[in-house]
C-alpha positions as CSV (number, residue, x, y, z in Angstrom):
1,M,34.6,-15.3,-17.0
2,S,37.5,-16.9,-15.0
3,D,40.0,-19.2,-16.4
4,P,39.2,-22.9,-15.8
5,T,41.0,-24.9,-13.3
6,L,43.9,-27.0,-14.2
7,H,41.7,-30.1,-13.9
8,D,39.0,-28.7,-15.9
9,L,41.3,-27.3,-18.6
10,C,42.9,-30.9,-18.9
11,E,39.6,-32.5,-19.1
12,R,38.5,-30.4,-22.1
13,Y,41.7,-30.9,-23.8
14,R,41.3,-34.7,-23.3
15,R,38.3,-34.5,-25.4
16,L,40.1,-33.3,-28.4
17,Y,42.7,-34.6,-30.7
18,V,46.1,-33.4,-31.1
19,S,45.9,-32.5,-34.8
20,A,43.1,-30.0,-33.8
21,V,45.1,-28.5,-31.2
22,C,48.0,-28.1,-33.8
23,D,45.5,-26.4,-36.2
24,A,44.4,-24.0,-33.3
25,L,48.0,-23.0,-32.8
26,F,48.5,-22.6,-36.5
27,H,45.3,-20.3,-36.9
28,L,46.5,-18.3,-34.0
29,G,49.9,-17.5,-35.6
30,M,51.6,-19.6,-32.9
31,E,54.4,-22.1,-33.2
32,E,53.4,-25.8,-33.1
33,R,55.9,-27.3,-30.5
34,V,56.0,-30.9,-31.6
35,L,58.3,-33.3,-29.9
36,P,60.3,-35.7,-32.1
37,S,58.3,-38.6,-33.4
38,T,61.0,-41.0,-32.3
39,L,59.3,-40.7,-28.9
40,R,56.8,-43.7,-29.2
41,P,53.8,-44.5,-27.1
42,L,53.6,-47.7,-24.8
43,D,49.9,-47.8,-25.4
44,P,49.3,-46.6,-28.9
45,E,45.4,-46.1,-28.0
46,A,45.9,-43.9,-24.9
47,R,45.9,-40.1,-24.9
48,I,47.4,-38.2,-21.9
49,V,47.0,-34.5,-21.1
50,G,48.6,-32.5,-18.1
51,E,50.9,-29.9,-17.0
52,A,54.8,-30.5,-17.5
53,F,56.8,-31.5,-14.6
54,T,60.3,-31.3,-16.0
55,V,63.2,-33.5,-15.1
56,E,66.9,-33.7,-16.5
57,G,69.4,-36.3,-15.7
58,H,72.6,-37.8,-17.1
59,D,74.7,-41.0,-16.9
60,I,77.7,-41.0,-14.7
61,P,80.7,-43.1,-14.4
62,R,79.9,-46.2,-12.6
63,V,80.1,-46.1,-8.9
64,G,79.4,-48.7,-6.0
65,W,75.6,-49.4,-4.8
66,E,75.5,-47.5,-1.7
67,E,76.9,-44.4,-3.4
68,G,74.8,-45.0,-6.2
69,I,71.6,-45.0,-3.9
70,E,72.6,-41.7,-2.3
71,R,73.0,-40.1,-5.8
72,M,69.6,-41.7,-6.9
73,R,68.0,-40.2,-3.8
74,P,67.0,-36.8,-5.1
75,Y,65.3,-38.3,-8.1
76,L,63.2,-40.7,-6.2
77,E,62.3,-37.8,-4.0
78,V,60.8,-36.2,-7.1
79,F,57.9,-38.4,-7.2
80,E,56.5,-37.1,-3.7
81,R,56.3,-33.6,-5.5
82,L,54.1,-34.9,-8.4
83,T,50.6,-33.4,-8.5
84,P,47.2,-34.3,-9.8
85,D,47.0,-33.8,-13.7
86,S,50.8,-33.7,-14.1
87,V,53.0,-35.2,-16.7
88,L,56.4,-36.2,-15.9
89,V,58.7,-34.9,-18.8
90,S,62.1,-36.2,-18.5
91,T,65.2,-36.2,-20.9
92,T,68.4,-37.9,-20.5
93,P,70.6,-37.0,-23.7
94,G,72.5,-39.9,-24.7
95,G,71.6,-42.1,-21.6
96,T,72.1,-45.9,-21.8
97,V,70.3,-47.0,-18.7
98,G,66.7,-47.3,-17.8
99,H,65.7,-44.6,-15.5
100,F,61.8,-45.0,-15.6
101,G,60.0,-48.2,-15.0
102,E,57.0,-49.7,-13.2
103,L,57.9,-49.0,-9.5
104,T,58.4,-45.4,-10.3
105,A,55.2,-45.2,-12.3
106,N,53.3,-46.8,-9.4
107,S,54.5,-43.8,-7.3
108,A,53.8,-41.3,-9.9
109,R,50.3,-42.4,-10.4
110,A,49.8,-42.5,-6.6
111,H,50.4,-38.8,-6.6
112,G,48.0,-38.0,-9.5
113,C,50.5,-38.1,-12.4
114,V,48.7,-39.0,-15.5
115,G,51.7,-40.1,-17.7
116,A,55.3,-39.7,-18.7
117,I,57.4,-38.4,-21.6
118,V,60.6,-40.0,-21.5
119,D,63.2,-38.8,-23.8
120,G,65.5,-41.6,-22.4
121,N,65.2,-45.4,-21.8
122,L,62.4,-47.1,-20.4
123,R,62.3,-50.5,-18.3
124,D,59.9,-52.9,-16.8
125,I,57.6,-52.7,-19.8
126,E,55.5,-55.9,-18.6
127,G,54.9,-53.9,-15.2
128,L,54.0,-50.6,-16.8
129,R,51.4,-52.4,-19.2
130,A,49.9,-54.3,-16.3
131,I,49.3,-51.0,-14.4
132,G,48.1,-49.3,-17.6
133,F,50.5,-46.1,-17.1
134,Q,51.1,-44.3,-20.4
135,V,54.6,-43.5,-21.3
136,F,56.1,-41.9,-24.5
137,Y,59.7,-43.0,-24.6
138,R,62.8,-42.8,-26.9
139,D,64.5,-46.5,-26.4
140,L,64.5,-49.3,-23.9
141,S,67.2,-50.5,-21.5
142,P,67.0,-53.2,-18.8
143,L,70.1,-51.6,-17.0
144,N,69.3,-50.2,-13.5
145,G,70.2,-46.5,-13.2
146,I,71.5,-47.0,-9.7
147,G,75.1,-46.1,-9.8
148,R,75.1,-45.1,-13.3
149,W,72.6,-42.2,-13.5
150,E,71.9,-39.2,-11.6
151,L,69.4,-36.2,-11.5
152,V,70.6,-33.0,-12.8
153,A,67.7,-30.4,-12.4
154,T,63.9,-30.4,-11.9
155,Q,61.2,-27.8,-12.6
156,Q,63.6,-25.8,-15.1
157,P,63.2,-25.7,-19.0
158,I,64.4,-28.6,-20.8
159,A,65.1,-29.4,-24.4
160,I,63.8,-32.2,-26.2
161,G,64.6,-32.3,-29.9
162,R,64.1,-28.6,-31.0
163,V,61.5,-27.9,-28.4
164,V,62.0,-26.2,-25.1
165,V,59.5,-27.5,-22.4
166,H,58.8,-25.2,-19.5
167,P,57.4,-26.4,-16.0
168,G,53.6,-26.0,-16.2
169,D,53.0,-26.1,-19.9
170,I,50.3,-28.3,-21.1
171,V,51.3,-31.4,-22.9
172,V,48.9,-33.2,-25.2
173,A,50.2,-36.7,-26.2
174,E,48.5,-39.5,-28.5
175,F,49.6,-42.0,-31.0
176,D,49.7,-38.9,-33.6
177,G,52.4,-36.9,-31.8
178,I,53.2,-35.0,-28.6
179,L,52.5,-31.3,-28.7
180,V,53.3,-28.8,-26.1
181,V,51.1,-25.7,-25.5
182,P,52.6,-22.6,-23.5
183,R,50.9,-22.6,-20.4
184,A,50.0,-18.7,-20.8
185,D,48.2,-19.5,-24.2
186,A,46.4,-22.7,-23.1
187,V,43.0,-21.4,-22.5
188,T,43.0,-19.5,-25.9
189,V,44.3,-22.5,-27.9
190,L,42.0,-24.6,-26.1
191,E,38.8,-22.6,-27.1
192,R,40.1,-22.3,-30.9
193,A,40.7,-26.1,-31.0
194,E,37.1,-26.7,-29.6
195,E,35.7,-24.6,-32.4
196,I,37.7,-26.5,-34.9
197,V,36.7,-29.9,-33.5
198,G,33.0,-28.6,-34.0
199,G,33.6,-27.5,-37.5
200,E,35.3,-30.5,-38.4
201,G,32.3,-32.6,-37.1
202,R,30.1,-30.8,-39.6
203,V,32.6,-31.4,-42.5
204,R,32.8,-35.1,-41.2
205,D,28.9,-35.5,-41.5
206,E,28.8,-33.9,-44.9
207,V,31.7,-35.8,-46.7
208,Q,30.2,-39.3,-45.2
209,A,27.0,-38.3,-46.9
210,G,28.6,-37.7,-50.1
211,S,29.7,-34.0,-50.3
212,S,33.1,-33.1,-51.7
213,P,35.7,-32.1,-49.2
214,W,36.1,-28.7,-51.3
215,S,32.4,-27.8,-51.0
216,S,32.5,-28.6,-47.3
217,F,35.6,-26.5,-46.9
218,E,34.0,-23.6,-48.5
219,R,30.9,-23.8,-46.1
220,H,33.0,-24.4,-43.0
221,G,36.6,-23.5,-43.5
222,Y,37.9,-26.9,-42.3
223,I,39.3,-30.0,-43.8
């Protein structure tokens, strides 16, 4: 059987929950690559799943508006390269300005991007909520990045906390946390996670009917 398309893969992951995917990785003897819990969701009820499009930037000594625009241009052109079922994964270690907001989110969405993980500062919260674009972010800053921030690299491995995110990795993000699944293992992990969700459903039915967690665990192997 051939591997699913990226869209089908993401759609199946979207029907799961992140803790089940973590359990699948554990059962398969793989590392659970969970991003720091300091990255919080703009919408606590929205789950996003997609392939990582990685971006790294850094603050720069302040320059004038015209030079700042030229130095920002490569970042703005990144949004033309986003594709359906992508997740923008961005890091700016120690950054002080806001480099992702409602206008860039509109562009990302227009190209099929389903959300963003911003290990940096967010701005334009009201606009982001109005368009319903999900972002996980480290902090807030109303400061414009033009003249104070620039792109360093795109589609290269980036480190967020102790996790290295590679372009194309599958990102599963919800209120419980943000998990990064290596693309090469995404199908194997998905299939195991689907089995776990099915088993946990049977346990849920039994414990709601009065069965003890241990007796259900003995029958199904999940808790």
